[in-house]
C-alpha positions as YAML, in Angstrom:
chain: A
units: angstrom
residues:
- id: 1
  name: UNK
  ca: [34.85, 24.48, -146.87]
- id: 2
  name: UNK
  ca: [38.40, 23.41, -146.25]
- id: 3
  name: UNK
  ca: [41.42, 25.66, -146.20]
- id: 4
  name: UNK
  ca: [44.90, 24.55, -147.07]
- id: 5
  name: UNK
  ca: [48.05, 26.15, -145.74]
- id: 6
  name: UNK
  ca: [50.49, 26.84, -148.52]
- id: 7
  name: UNK
  ca: [54.10, 27.27, -147.48]
- id: 8
  name: UNK
  ca: [55.80, 30.20, -149.12]
- id: 9
  name: UNK
  ca: [59.28, 29.36, -150.33]
- id: 10
  name: UNK
  ca: [61.84, 31.91, -149.14]
- id: 11
  name: UNK
  ca: [63.56, 33.94, -151.83]
- id: 12
  name: UNK
  ca: [67.24, 34.25, -152.64]
- id: 13
  name: UNK
  ca: [67.85, 37.18, -150.30]
- id: 14
  name: UNK
  ca: [65.99, 35.59, -147.39]
- id: 15
  name: UNK
  ca: [68.01, 32.39, -147.75]
- id: 16
  name: UNK
  ca: [71.23, 34.41, -148.03]
- id: 17
  name: UNK
  ca: [70.48, 36.33, -144.84]
- id: 18
  name: UNK
  ca: [69.64, 33.07, -143.04]
- id: 19
  name: UNK
  ca: [72.99, 31.57, -144.06]
- id: 20
  name: UNK
  ca: [74.81, 34.78, -143.18]
- id: 21
  name: UNK
  ca: [73.36, 34.94, -139.68]
- id: 22
  name: UNK
  ca: [74.48, 31.37, -139.05]
- id: 23
  name: UNK
  ca: [78.09, 32.35, -139.74]
- id: 24
  name: UNK
  ca: [79.52, 33.86, -136.53]
- id: 25
  name: UNK
  ca: [82.72, 35.06, -138.19]
- id: 26
  name: UNK
  ca: [80.70, 36.86, -140.86]
- id: 27
  name: UNK
  ca: [78.54, 38.61, -138.25]
- id: 28
  name: UNK
  ca: [81.60, 39.75, -136.29]
- id: 29
  name: UNK
  ca: [83.16, 41.05, -139.50]
- id: 30
  name: UNK
  ca: [79.90, 42.80, -140.36]
- id: 31
  name: UNK
  ca: [79.94, 44.46, -136.93]
- id: 32
  name: UNK
  ca: [83.50, 45.73, -137.47]
- id: 33
  name: UNK
  ca: [82.59, 47.09, -140.92]
- id: 34
  name: UNK
  ca: [79.47, 48.74, -139.47]
- id: 35
  name: UNK
  ca: [81.59, 50.37, -136.75]
- id: 36
  name: UNK
  ca: [83.93, 51.83, -139.38]
- id: 37
  name: UNK
  ca: [80.96, 53.10, -141.41]
- id: 38
  name: UNK
  ca: [79.46, 54.69, -138.30]
- id: 39
  name: UNK
  ca: [82.80, 56.38, -137.60]
- id: 40
  name: UNK
  ca: [82.81, 57.63, -141.20]
- id: 41
  name: UNK
  ca: [79.35, 59.16, -140.80]
- id: 42
  name: UNK
  ca: [80.26, 60.83, -137.51]
- id: 43
  name: UNK
  ca: [83.51, 62.17, -138.97]
- id: 44
  name: UNK
  ca: [81.84, 63.46, -142.14]
- id: 45
  name: UNK
  ca: [79.17, 65.23, -140.08]
- id: 46
  name: UNK
  ca: [81.80, 66.92, -137.90]
- id: 47
  name: UNK
  ca: [80.78, 65.21, -134.65]
- id: 48
  name: UNK
  ca: [84.20, 63.60, -134.16]
- id: 49
  name: UNK
  ca: [87.71, 64.41, -135.42]
- id: 50
  name: UNK
  ca: [86.57, 67.81, -136.71]
- id: 51
  name: UNK
  ca: [89.56, 69.50, -135.04]
- id: 52
  name: UNK
  ca: [92.17, 67.02, -136.23]
- id: 53
  name: UNK
  ca: [94.28, 69.85, -137.68]
- id: 54
  name: UNK
  ca: [94.63, 71.56, -134.31]
- id: 55
  name: UNK
  ca: [98.23, 71.43, -133.09]
- id: 56
  name: UNK
  ca: [97.63, 70.31, -129.53]
- id: 57
  name: UNK
  ca: [100.89, 68.47, -128.90]
- id: 58
  name: UNK
  ca: [104.56, 69.10, -129.29]
- id: 59
  name: UNK
  ca: [106.29, 67.85, -132.38]
- id: 60
  name: UNK
  ca: [106.36, 64.04, -132.39]
- id: 61
  name: UNK
  ca: [104.68, 63.80, -128.99]
- id: 62
  name: UNK
  ca: [104.89, 60.11, -128.00]
- id: 63
  name: UNK
  ca: [101.87, 58.01, -126.98]
- id: 64
  name: UNK
  ca: [100.70, 58.42, -123.42]
- id: 65
  name: UNK
  ca: [101.49, 54.84, -122.42]
- id: 66
  name: UNK
  ca: [105.16, 55.48, -123.30]
- id: 67
  name: UNK
  ca: [105.54, 58.87, -121.67]
- id: 68
  name: UNK
  ca: [107.60, 61.85, -122.72]
- id: 69
  name: UNK
  ca: [111.27, 61.21, -123.27]
- id: 70
  name: UNK
  ca: [113.18, 62.57, -120.31]
- id: 71
  name: UNK
  ca: [116.19, 63.32, -122.47]
- id: 72
  name: UNK
  ca: [114.20, 65.39, -124.95]
- id: 73
  name: UNK
  ca: [112.44, 67.26, -122.15]
- id: 74
  name: UNK
  ca: [115.74, 68.04, -120.47]
- id: 75
  name: UNK
  ca: [117.20, 69.30, -123.73]
- id: 76
  name: UNK
  ca: [114.42, 71.90, -124.00]
- id: 77
  name: UNK
  ca: [115.14, 73.31, -120.56]
- id: 78
  name: UNK
  ca: [117.44, 76.28, -120.31]
- id: 79
  name: UNK
  ca: [120.88, 75.38, -119.01]
- id: 80
  name: UNK
  ca: [122.22, 77.11, -115.93]
- id: 81
  name: UNK
  ca: [124.27, 80.23, -116.83]
- id: 82
  name: UNK
  ca: [128.05, 79.97, -116.44]
- id: 83
  name: UNK
  ca: [129.80, 81.86, -113.63]
- id: 84
  name: UNK
  ca: [130.17, 85.54, -114.33]
- id: 85
  name: UNK
  ca: [133.68, 86.68, -115.27]
- id: 86
  name: UNK
  ca: [134.46, 90.03, -113.57]
- id: 87
  name: UNK
  ca: [136.90, 90.93, -116.34]
- id: 88
  name: UNK
  ca: [134.30, 90.43, -119.08]
- id: 89
  name: UNK
  ca: [133.20, 93.86, -120.44]
- id: 90
  name: UNK
  ca: [129.78, 92.38, -121.44]
- id: 91
  name: UNK
  ca: [129.07, 91.07, -117.93]
- id: 92
  name: UNK
  ca: [126.76, 93.98, -116.94]
- id: 93
  name: UNK
  ca: [124.79, 93.59, -120.16]
- id: 94
  name: UNK
  ca: [124.34, 89.86, -119.63]
- id: 95
  name: UNK
  ca: [123.33, 90.52, -116.03]
- id: 96
  name: UNK
  ca: [120.52, 92.84, -117.18]
- id: 97
  name: UNK
  ca: [119.34, 90.37, -119.86]
- id: 98
  name: UNK
  ca: [118.98, 87.65, -117.26]
- id: 99
  name: UNK
  ca: [116.47, 89.81, -115.39]
- id: 100
  name: UNK
  ca: [114.01, 89.50, -118.30]
- id: 101
  name: UNK
  ca: [111.28, 86.91, -117.48]
- id: 102
  name: UNK
  ca: [111.89, 83.59, -119.20]
- id: 103
  name: UNK
  ca: [109.61, 82.62, -122.03]
- id: 104
  name: UNK
  ca: [109.39, 78.97, -123.05]
- id: 105
  name: UNK
  ca: [109.42, 78.81, -126.83]
- id: 106
  name: UNK
  ca: [108.64, 75.44, -128.43]
- id: 107
  name: UNK
  ca: [111.50, 74.18, -130.53]
- id: 108
  name: UNK
  ca: [110.26, 72.89, -133.90]
- id: 109
  name: UNK
  ca: [112.55, 70.27, -135.40]
- id: 110
  name: UNK
  ca: [112.26, 68.98, -138.95]
- id: 111
  name: UNK
  ca: [112.79, 65.43, -140.21]
- id: 112
  name: UNK
  ca: [116.56, 65.87, -140.20]
- id: 113
  name: UNK
  ca: [116.83, 67.03, -136.59]
- id: 114
  name: UNK
  ca: [117.48, 70.71, -137.43]
- id: 115
  name: UNK
  ca: [115.80, 73.29, -135.18]
- id: 116
  name: UNK
  ca: [113.67, 76.01, -136.73]
- id: 117
  name: UNK
  ca: [115.80, 79.23, -136.79]
- id: 118
  name: UNK
  ca: [112.64, 81.38, -136.68]
- id: 119
  name: UNK
  ca: [111.14, 79.68, -133.63]
- id: 120
  name: UNK
  ca: [112.45, 82.31, -131.16]
- id: 121
  name: UNK
  ca: [111.35, 85.24, -133.30]
- id: 122
  name: UNK
  ca: [107.88, 83.82, -133.96]
- id: 123
  name: UNK
  ca: [107.56, 83.00, -130.28]
- id: 124
  name: UNK
  ca: [108.24, 86.61, -129.36]
- id: 125
  name: UNK
  ca: [105.63, 87.80, -131.87]
- id: 126
  name: UNK
  ca: [102.96, 85.46, -130.51]
- id: 127
  name: UNK
  ca: [103.83, 86.46, -126.95]
- id: 128
  name: UNK
  ca: [103.33, 90.14, -127.73]
- id: 129
  name: UNK
  ca: [100.03, 89.37, -129.50]
- id: 130
  name: UNK
  ca: [98.89, 87.38, -126.51]
- id: 131
  name: UNK
  ca: [99.58, 90.32, -124.21]
- id: 132
  name: UNK
  ca: [97.34, 92.56, -126.32]
- id: 133
  name: UNK
  ca: [94.61, 89.91, -126.48]
- id: 134
  name: UNK
  ca: [94.88, 89.44, -130.24]
- id: 135
  name: UNK
  ca: [96.13, 85.87, -130.03]
- id: 136
  name: UNK
  ca: [96.12, 83.00, -127.61]
- id: 137
  name: UNK
  ca: [99.24, 80.94, -127.02]
- id: 138
  name: UNK
  ca: [98.14, 77.36, -126.36]
- id: 139
  name: UNK
  ca: [100.32, 75.14, -124.27]
- id: 140
  name: UNK
  ca: [101.24, 72.03, -126.22]
- id: 141
  name: UNK
  ca: [101.06, 68.67, -124.51]
- id: 142
  name: UNK
  ca: [104.17, 66.56, -124.05]
- id: 143
  name: UNK
  ca: [102.25, 63.33, -124.67]
- id: 144
  name: UNK
  ca: [98.98, 62.32, -126.34]
- id: 145
  name: UNK
  ca: [97.02, 59.07, -125.93]
- id: 146
  name: UNK
  ca: [98.16, 57.81, -129.36]
- id: 147
  name: UNK
  ca: [100.95, 60.26, -130.07]
- id: 148
  name: UNK
  ca: [101.29, 63.18, -132.48]
- id: 149
  name: UNK
  ca: [102.90, 63.84, -135.84]
- id: 150
  name: UNK
  ca: [105.61, 66.43, -136.53]
- id: 151
  name: UNK
  ca: [103.01, 69.25, -136.53]
- id: 152
  name: UNK
  ca: [101.46, 68.15, -133.24]
- id: 153
  name: UNK
  ca: [98.24, 66.70, -134.71]
- id: 154
  name: UNK
  ca: [96.54, 64.01, -132.66]
- id: 155
  name: UNK
  ca: [97.22, 60.68, -134.38]
- id: 156
  name: UNK
  ca: [93.91, 59.04, -133.43]
- id: 157
  name: UNK
  ca: [91.89, 61.95, -134.84]
- id: 158
  name: UNK
  ca: [94.07, 61.99, -137.92]
- id: 159
  name: UNK
  ca: [93.51, 58.25, -138.41]
- id: 160
  name: UNK
  ca: [89.73, 58.69, -138.13]
- id: 161
  name: UNK
  ca: [89.79, 61.52, -140.69]
- id: 162
  name: UNK
  ca: [92.03, 59.46, -142.96]
- id: 163
  name: UNK
  ca: [89.58, 56.56, -142.71]
- id: 164
  name: UNK
  ca: [86.83, 58.86, -143.95]
- id: 165
  name: UNK
  ca: [88.78, 59.66, -147.12]
- id: 166
  name: UNK
  ca: [89.96, 56.12, -147.83]
- id: 167
  name: UNK
  ca: [86.57, 54.47, -147.21]
- id: 168
  name: UNK
  ca: [84.65, 57.04, -149.26]
- id: 169
  name: UNK
  ca: [87.06, 56.57, -152.15]
- id: 170
  name: UNK
  ca: [86.74, 52.79, -151.91]
- id: 171
  name: UNK
  ca: [82.93, 52.76, -151.71]
- id: 172
  name: UNK
  ca: [82.20, 55.30, -154.46]
- id: 173
  name: UNK
  ca: [84.85, 53.94, -156.83]
- id: 174
  name: UNK
  ca: [83.62, 50.35, -156.29]
- id: 175
  name: UNK
  ca: [80.04, 51.39, -157.03]
- id: 176
  name: UNK
  ca: [81.03, 53.23, -160.23]
- id: 177
  name: UNK
  ca: [83.30, 50.40, -161.41]
- id: 178
  name: UNK
  ca: [80.56, 47.82, -160.81]
- id: 179
  name: UNK
  ca: [78.05, 50.05, -162.59]
- id: 180
  name: UNK
  ca: [80.31, 50.33, -165.64]
- id: 181
  name: UNK
  ca: [81.11, 46.61, -165.60]
- id: 182
  name: UNK
  ca: [77.44, 45.70, -165.26]
- id: 183
  name: UNK
  ca: [76.35, 47.91, -168.17]
- id: 184
  name: UNK
  ca: [79.18, 46.75, -170.43]
- id: 185
  name: UNK
  ca: [78.69, 43.10, -169.45]
- id: 186
  name: UNK
  ca: [74.92, 43.25, -169.93]
- id: 187
  name: UNK
  ca: [75.21, 44.77, -173.42]
- id: 188
  name: UNK
  ca: [77.99, 42.41, -174.44]
- id: 189
  name: UNK
  ca: [76.43, 39.22, -173.08]
- id: 190
  name: UNK
  ca: [72.89, 39.96, -174.21]
- id: 191
  name: UNK
  ca: [73.53, 41.05, -177.80]
- id: 192
  name: UNK
  ca: [76.63, 38.96, -178.56]
- id: 193
  name: UNK
  ca: [78.07, 39.01, -182.07]
- id: 194
  name: UNK
  ca: [80.11, 42.07, -183.05]
- id: 195
  name: UNK
  ca: [79.01, 43.93, -179.94]
- id: 196
  name: UNK
  ca: [80.49, 41.18, -177.80]
- id: 197
  name: UNK
  ca: [83.67, 41.17, -179.91]
- id: 198
  name: UNK
  ca: [84.11, 44.93, -179.42]
- id: 199
  name: UNK
  ca: [83.75, 44.77, -175.63]
- id: 200
  name: UNK
  ca: [86.02, 41.74, -175.43]
- id: 201
  name: UNK
  ca: [88.67, 43.64, -177.40]
- id: 202
  name: UNK
  ca: [88.26, 46.59, -175.00]
- id: 203
  name: UNK
  ca: [88.47, 44.22, -172.03]
- id: 204
  name: UNK
  ca: [91.64, 42.56, -173.39]
- id: 205
  name: UNK
  ca: [93.40, 45.92, -173.64]
- id: 206
  name: UNK
  ca: [92.75, 46.78, -169.99]
- id: 207
  name: UNK
  ca: [93.64, 43.34, -168.66]
- id: 208
  name: UNK
  ca: [96.87, 43.09, -170.68]
- id: 209
  name: UNK
  ca: [98.42, 45.93, -168.63]
- id: 210
  name: UNK
  ca: [99.40, 45.22, -165.00]
- id: 211
  name: UNK
  ca: [96.83, 46.83, -162.73]
- id: 212
  name: UNK
  ca: [99.24, 48.91, -160.63]
- id: 213
  name: UNK
  ca: [101.04, 50.18, -163.73]
- id: 214
  name: UNK
  ca: [97.68, 51.02, -165.32]
- id: 215
  name: UNK
  ca: [96.42, 53.17, -162.45]
- id: 216
  name: UNK
  ca: [99.79, 54.93, -162.13]
- id: 217
  name: UNK
  ca: [99.87, 55.72, -165.84]
- id: 218
  name: UNK
  ca: [96.31, 57.07, -165.81]
- id: 219
  name: UNK
  ca: [97.11, 59.16, -162.70]
- id: 220
  name: UNK
  ca: [100.24, 60.55, -164.39]
- id: 221
  name: UNK
  ca: [98.26, 61.48, -167.52]
- id: 222
  name: UNK
  ca: [95.49, 63.27, -165.60]
- id: 223
  name: UNK
  ca: [97.96, 65.09, -163.31]
- id: 224
  name: UNK
  ca: [95.14, 66.38, -161.10]
- id: 225
  name: UNK
  ca: [95.29, 65.50, -157.45]
- id: 226
  name: UNK
  ca: [91.92, 65.24, -155.80]
- id: 227
  name: UNK
  ca: [89.45, 62.76, -154.37]
- id: 228
  name: UNK
  ca: [87.25, 62.94, -157.47]
- id: 229
  name: UNK
  ca: [90.23, 62.22, -159.71]
- id: 230
  name: UNK
  ca: [91.23, 59.19, -157.63]
- id: 231
  name: UNK
  ca: [87.67, 57.84, -157.75]
- id: 232
  name: UNK
  ca: [87.53, 58.20, -161.53]
- id: 233
  name: UNK
  ca: [90.95, 56.57, -161.96]
- id: 234
  name: UNK
  ca: [89.95, 53.54, -159.89]
- id: 235
  name: UNK
  ca: [86.51, 53.25, -161.50]
- id: 236
  name: UNK
  ca: [87.80, 53.44, -165.09]
- id: 237
  name: UNK
  ca: [90.48, 50.83, -164.41]
- id: 238
  name: UNK
  ca: [88.53, 48.43, -162.15]
- id: 239
  name: UNK
  ca: [85.43, 47.61, -164.21]
- id: 240
  name: UNK
  ca: [86.98, 44.53, -165.86]
- id: 241
  name: UNK
  ca: [86.18, 42.09, -163.04]
- id: 242
  name: UNK
  ca: [82.43, 42.82, -162.88]
- id: 243
  name: UNK
  ca: [82.28, 42.92, -166.69]
- id: 244
  name: UNK
  ca: [83.59, 39.37, -167.07]
- id: 245
  name: UNK
  ca: [81.16, 37.88, -164.53]
- id: 246
  name: UNK
  ca: [78.08, 39.87, -165.58]
- id: 247
  name: UNK
  ca: [78.72, 39.06, -169.25]
- id: 248
  name: UNK
  ca: [78.80, 35.34, -168.46]
- id: 249
  name: UNK
  ca: [75.58, 35.58, -166.44]
- id: 250
  name: UNK
  ca: [73.75, 37.42, -169.24]
- id: 251
  name: UNK
  ca: [74.91, 34.90, -171.83]
- id: 252
  name: UNK
  ca: [73.44, 32.17, -169.63]
- id: 253
  name: UNK
  ca: [70.17, 33.88, -168.69]
- id: 254
  name: UNK
  ca: [69.19, 35.26, -172.09]
- id: 255
  name: UNK
  ca: [68.29, 31.71, -173.18]
- id: 256
  name: UNK
  ca: [66.06, 31.04, -170.14]
- id: 257
  name: UNK
  ca: [62.30, 30.52, -170.47]
- id: 258
  name: UNK
  ca: [61.31, 33.66, -168.58]
- id: 259
  name: UNK
  ca: [63.26, 35.80, -171.08]
- id: 260
  name: UNK
  ca: [61.47, 34.04, -173.97]
- id: 261
  name: UNK
  ca: [58.16, 34.77, -172.24]
- id: 262
  name: UNK
  ca: [59.08, 38.45, -171.89]
- id: 263
  name: UNK
  ca: [60.01, 38.51, -175.57]
- id: 264
  name: UNK
  ca: [56.67, 36.90, -176.46]
- id: 265
  name: UNK
  ca: [54.70, 39.72, -174.81]
- id: 266
  name: UNK
  ca: [56.72, 42.32, -176.71]
- id: 267
  name: UNK
  ca: [59.18, 43.49, -174.03]
- id: 268
  name: UNK
  ca: [61.96, 45.72, -175.31]
- id: 269
  name: UNK
  ca: [65.64, 44.81, -175.11]
- id: 270
  name: UNK
  ca: [66.26, 47.27, -172.27]
- id: 271
  name: UNK
  ca: [63.33, 45.88, -170.29]
- id: 272
  name: UNK
  ca: [64.48, 42.31, -170.74]
- id: 273
  name: UNK
  ca: [68.07, 43.25, -169.82]
- id: 274
  name: UNK
  ca: [67.45, 45.31, -166.68]
- id: 275
  name: UNK
  ca: [63.93, 44.43, -165.52]
- id: 276
  name: UNK
  ca: [63.86, 40.68, -166.14]
- id: 277
  name: UNK
  ca: [67.46, 39.46, -166.20]
- id: 278
  name: UNK
  ca: [69.30, 41.87, -163.88]
- id: 279
  name: UNK
  ca: [67.32, 41.00, -160.68]
- id: 280
  name: UNK
  ca: [68.43, 37.39, -161.17]
- id: 281
  name: UNK
  ca: [72.12, 38.35, -161.42]
- id: 282
  name: UNK
  ca: [72.14, 41.30, -158.99]
- id: 283
  name: UNK
  ca: [73.77, 39.18, -156.29]
- id: 284
  name: UNK
  ca: [76.86, 38.88, -158.51]
- id: 285
  name: UNK
  ca: [77.07, 42.67, -158.79]
- id: 286
  name: UNK
  ca: [76.66, 43.06, -155.02]
- id: 287
  name: UNK
  ca: [79.51, 40.66, -154.31]
- id: 288
  name: UNK
  ca: [81.67, 42.49, -156.84]
- id: 289
  name: UNK
  ca: [81.04, 45.80, -155.06]
- id: 290
  name: UNK
  ca: [82.18, 44.37, -151.74]
- id: 291
  name: UNK
  ca: [85.26, 42.80, -153.34]
- id: 292
  name: UNK
  ca: [86.24, 46.01, -155.13]
- id: 293
  name: UNK
  ca: [85.90, 48.11, -151.99]
- id: 294
  name: UNK
  ca: [88.78, 46.20, -150.40]
- id: 295
  name: UNK
  ca: [90.95, 46.47, -153.50]
- id: 296
  name: UNK
  ca: [90.22, 50.16, -154.04]
- id: 297
  name: UNK
  ca: [91.02, 51.10, -150.44]
- id: 298
  name: UNK
  ca: [94.44, 49.49, -150.89]
- id: 299
  name: UNK
  ca: [94.84, 51.15, -154.30]
- id: 300
  name: UNK
  ca: [94.09, 54.58, -152.82]
- id: 301
  name: UNK
  ca: [96.69, 53.96, -150.13]
- id: 302
  name: UNK
  ca: [99.25, 53.04, -152.79]
- id: 303
  name: UNK
  ca: [98.46, 56.12, -154.91]
- id: 304
  name: UNK
  ca: [98.65, 58.49, -151.95]
- id: 305
  name: UNK
  ca: [101.82, 56.84, -150.68]
- id: 306
  name: UNK
  ca: [103.48, 57.37, -154.07]
- id: 307
  name: UNK
  ca: [102.31, 60.98, -154.31]
- id: 308
  name: UNK
  ca: [99.53, 60.50, -156.90]
- id: 309
  name: UNK
  ca: [96.68, 60.50, -154.41]
- id: 310
  name: UNK
  ca: [95.00, 63.06, -152.20]
- id: 311
  name: UNK
  ca: [96.09, 66.71, -152.43]
- id: 312
  name: UNK
  ca: [97.91, 68.66, -149.73]
- id: 313
  name: UNK
  ca: [95.58, 69.44, -146.85]
- id: 314
  name: UNK
  ca: [93.56, 66.23, -147.22]
- id: 315
  name: UNK
  ca: [94.54, 63.31, -145.03]
- id: 316
  name: UNK
  ca: [94.13, 59.63, -145.87]
- id: 317
  name: UNK
  ca: [95.76, 56.43, -144.74]
- id: 318
  name: UNK
  ca: [98.06, 56.61, -147.75]
- id: 319
  name: UNK
  ca: [99.24, 60.13, -146.96]
- id: 320
  name: UNK
  ca: [99.84, 59.08, -143.35]
- id: 321
  name: UNK
  ca: [102.04, 56.21, -144.51]
- id: 322
  name: UNK
  ca: [103.86, 58.63, -146.80]
- id: 323
  name: UNK
  ca: [104.72, 60.83, -143.82]
- id: 324
  name: UNK
  ca: [105.54, 57.83, -141.63]
- id: 325
  name: UNK
  ca: [108.40, 56.68, -143.86]
- id: 326
  name: UNK
  ca: [110.40, 59.78, -142.86]
- id: 327
  name: UNK
  ca: [109.37, 59.50, -139.23]
- id: 328
  name: UNK
  ca: [110.73, 55.97, -138.95]
- id: 329
  name: UNK
  ca: [114.24, 57.35, -139.51]
- id: 330
  name: UNK
  ca: [113.80, 59.32, -136.29]
- id: 331
  name: UNK
  ca: [112.28, 56.34, -134.48]
- id: 332
  name: UNK
  ca: [108.75, 57.77, -134.47]
- id: 333
  name: UNK
  ca: [106.61, 54.72, -135.23]
- id: 334
  name: UNK
  ca: [103.16, 55.63, -133.88]
- id: 335
  name: UNK
  ca: [101.68, 57.18, -137.04]
- id: 336
  name: UNK
  ca: [102.71, 54.14, -139.11]
- id: 337
  name: UNK
  ca: [101.24, 51.80, -136.51]
- id: 338
  name: UNK
  ca: [97.91, 53.66, -136.30]
- id: 339
  name: UNK
  ca: [97.34, 53.86, -140.08]
- id: 340
  name: UNK
  ca: [98.48, 50.29, -140.70]
- id: 341
  name: UNK
  ca: [96.42, 48.81, -137.86]
- id: 342
  name: UNK
  ca: [93.24, 50.64, -138.92]
- id: 343
  name: UNK
  ca: [93.63, 49.59, -142.55]
- id: 344
  name: UNK
  ca: [94.45, 45.99, -141.62]
- id: 345
  name: UNK
  ca: [91.40, 45.65, -139.37]
- id: 346
  name: UNK
  ca: [89.00, 47.11, -141.96]
- id: 347
  name: UNK
  ca: [90.41, 45.20, -144.93]
- id: 348
  name: UNK
  ca: [90.44, 41.90, -143.00]
- id: 349
  name: UNK
  ca: [86.86, 42.37, -141.76]
- id: 350
  name: UNK
  ca: [85.63, 43.39, -145.21]
- id: 351
  name: UNK
  ca: [87.37, 40.41, -146.83]
- id: 352
  name: UNK
  ca: [85.85, 37.94, -144.36]
- id: 353
  name: UNK
  ca: [82.40, 39.45, -144.82]
- id: 354
  name: UNK
  ca: [82.79, 39.39, -148.61]
- id: 355
  name: UNK
  ca: [83.70, 35.69, -148.61]
- id: 356
  name: UNK
  ca: [80.71, 34.88, -146.39]
- id: 357
  name: UNK
  ca: [78.40, 36.99, -148.54]
- id: 358
  name: UNK
  ca: [79.59, 35.25, -151.69]
- id: 359
  name: UNK
  ca: [78.87, 31.84, -150.14]
- id: 360
  name: UNK
  ca: [75.48, 32.97, -148.82]
- id: 361
  name: UNK
  ca: [74.36, 34.30, -152.21]
- id: 362
  name: UNK
  ca: [75.53, 31.23, -154.13]
- id: 363
  name: UNK
  ca: [72.28, 29.61, -155.32]
- id: 364
  name: UNK
  ca: [73.99, 26.23, -155.61]
- id: 365
  name: UNK
  ca: [74.36, 26.04, -151.82]
- id: 366
  name: UNK
  ca: [71.41, 24.57, -149.94]
...
């Protein structure tokens, strides 16, 4: 009895992974994306950046590698009292006031350089509460490793928390948009005829309006700020790309022999569409998800920057850039740099990985 060794031909996904591993740039990009996703999981679980709202630094505390501005620190110090005039009738009163122990009250300055008129009064209240043990006055740091915003929030923790919002919005919205585009494209491409005409008419309406204007108009109509609203806006306006590609794939595959064989054994339309055809075009949907994630992260940043994005109390990269435009007038550049650098690294890595994934899943490549 003789045995023959039959070589098993690798499938589409095995070949794609083999090509992907051979691409060093793609693997580095995948590592960067995985690092951002790990940071997202740790931030969402409260392990890191959970206390990002704690005001641990002074207003606009500079990064640690720059150091506190000597001029600003000197301005906060109390000036030496002028010589006492013996003819001044208020001299004894001033002399008694100077015997009161000094209390250092942080001066809170707004975007226009105006000091808070209630800072002294609120400082006295907190000092009295601290004496009774009902409150704790925390000493704010003059510098932080990556600086602070005008409220004293740590910029690096704020950037990590903003990444959580932006990445979640991009991932969920991309998945929903691809799901809608896949369903619409499958129905349109498989049935054809009037069904295809209806979806093409619907597709033409959405693509005839500039994308940025479309999402802004939908956001203005909904007038509800929230992460769920942003996800729905992006999903309902971003399904056109997956629809066009999935429709073309279904028009091509519905005439293949394996679909005729499924029809011969009595398979229903839904079974032929999503059990037989969809596994052969799923790589197109996967590439579309990765492409849309990049676009939706940038769209969320644009919406939040223009005031149509996340609500007050929720931080994202877009809201950080919105705050940074006022800080640049005062020469405070660190929040802009942190948000821009984080977004640029993630978007670049995701784009490089998406291009490599598209090439690896292309069945025409050998």
